[in-house]
N, C-alpha and C positions, 0 to 999 in steps of 0.2 A: 395515421399514427398520432398518438396523443403528444401534447407538447412536453418538453423536458420537466417543467415544474410539476405537472400532474404525475409524470412517471416517477419523479423523485419521491413524491408523497406516497404513491402506490408501493414502490419498492421499500421505502422506509417502514411502512405498515407491515409488509411481509417479513422484513428482517426482525421486527419486534417479536413476531410470533415464532421465528426460527431461532432466536438467540438462545444458546444453550452451551453451558460450560463443557459438556462432553463432546459436542460437535467441534467446539473451538480446539479442544485437545487433540482430536483426530486430525484436524486441519494442520495444527502445529506439527504433529508427528509426520504427516505427509510432507510438509515443508522441509523438515530435517532429514528426510530420506532423498531429497532432490539433489542430484550430483552438483548442479550449478550452484546451488545454495551452499552445500558443504565445502565447495572449492572457492567460495567468494573470498576476495581479499578485503572487502568491506561491504557492509550492508546498510542501505538507507531504508529506514523504517518509519512508518507513521505512528503517532501517539494515539492509540485507540481510545475512543470515548463512546458513551452511550451503548448502542447495540452493535457496534462494529466488532469484527473478529478481534479477540484479545491479542494484542501484540506485546504486552508487558512481559509475559514469561518468555517469549521468544527473545526479546531484547536482553533479559537477564541471562539467559543461557548463552547468548552470543558473547556477552561481557565476560561470563565465567570461562569461556573458551578462548578468551583473548582475541576475538574477531572484532575489528573496529566497527562500532555502531554509530550511526549518525541519525539525528532527528531533524525534521524540517522546522524552519523559522520563516513565517510569512511576514514580509516587509512591504513597504509601500509600492504602489503601482502594479500590484499583482505578482510581484517577484517573490520567489521562495529560494532560500539557501538551506543547505544542510550543514550541521555542525556536530563534530565528534564529542561523545560523552564517555566517561569512565564509570559513571554511576547514574542510575535513574533519579537520584536526588538532585542532579544538576538540571533537571527539567522543572520549569515553573509555569504557572497558569499564564497563558498568552492569549493571542487573538482567538476569538470565538470560544474562549474557555478551554481551549485545547492546550495540553502541556507542550512546552517548547524550550529549546536551549537558549542560552544567552548568545547574542550575536558575536560576542568576543571570543567564543570558543573556536578552535581551529576547524577549518573545512576539510573534508576528506579529499584525498587524491583519487580522482575518478579514473578507472582503468576498464579494460575489457572483461575483468573479473568482478566488477562491481555489480551487486544485485540491489534492486529497489523493490521494496514491498509496497504495492499500490493500494490505496483505499478505493473502494467502489461501492455503489449502491446496487448495480447490476452489470453483468457482462454477457457477451455472446461467446459462443465457442470459437469464434474467429479472433477473440481478444478485444473486441470493441467494448468500451467502458463508459458507463454513465456514472459520473462523479457528482460532486456537490455543486458544480457550476462555476467555481472560481477560476478554473483553468490553470491553477498554480503548477500542477504536475505536468500538464501539456507543455507549458512554457519552459519549465526546468528541463524536462527530458528531451525536448527538441534540440537542446544544446549538447546533449550527450547520447547520441544514438547507440553507442557501444554498451550502455547499461542494460543488463538483463532485467526485464520487468515482470515481476510475479504478483498476481492479484489473489487475494484470499477472499472467499465468499461462501455463502451457503448454496447448496445445490438448487434450491427453489428460486434463487436469484439469477440463475442462468436463463437468458432470454433468447428467443429466436432471432430477434432483430432489435436494434436501438437506433435512435436518430443520432447520426454522427456528422462531423464536419471534416474536411480534408486535413486540418491541423491537429485533430484528435490523435493522441498517441495510444497505440494498442498494447495490450499485455502480450508478453511472450509465453506466459504460462499462467494457468488458473488452477487453483487448488480449492476443492470443496471437501466436505466431509465424506463424499462418496467416490471422488475420483481426482486424478491429476490430468489436466488437459495441456499437452505440450503443443504450442502453436508454432514457435520458432525455437530451434535448438541453439 
């Protein structure tokens, strides 16, 4: 198995060729048909950038439906917190050039109906995830096992296997432009 750095480059290159507005819209539509997502009392969502699946219109639709939306803020020592927003205008350029909320904004109340949309470079059908290597989501989610974790990706980024560690948090659901993979209900 290649090392994670090589795999990140490999999957980033694939994602560049797969990036497509129509595919993103299909993935968004599949997400909005997911019962767990529709019944969420709040949604933790990443601020997409570059070739990631577009999360901006998802966030806008959630705000329009009065479903609480929180974006991550990366702080020192690899810690990440989420903060509620009422408007995408509350996000500013932050660490790594990714939009993030001000740390003074309130944090969401995490419940068993909280859904987290996970970023990923690649996933397996078992929910194993290759992220960017910071471990921010693994650390955050290990504190809240009740959160339902949904990953959005392109079909060509589904892998047979990925190098994982025991502390790596798996997705409960994966949505691509071709299918929805339910791992844990």
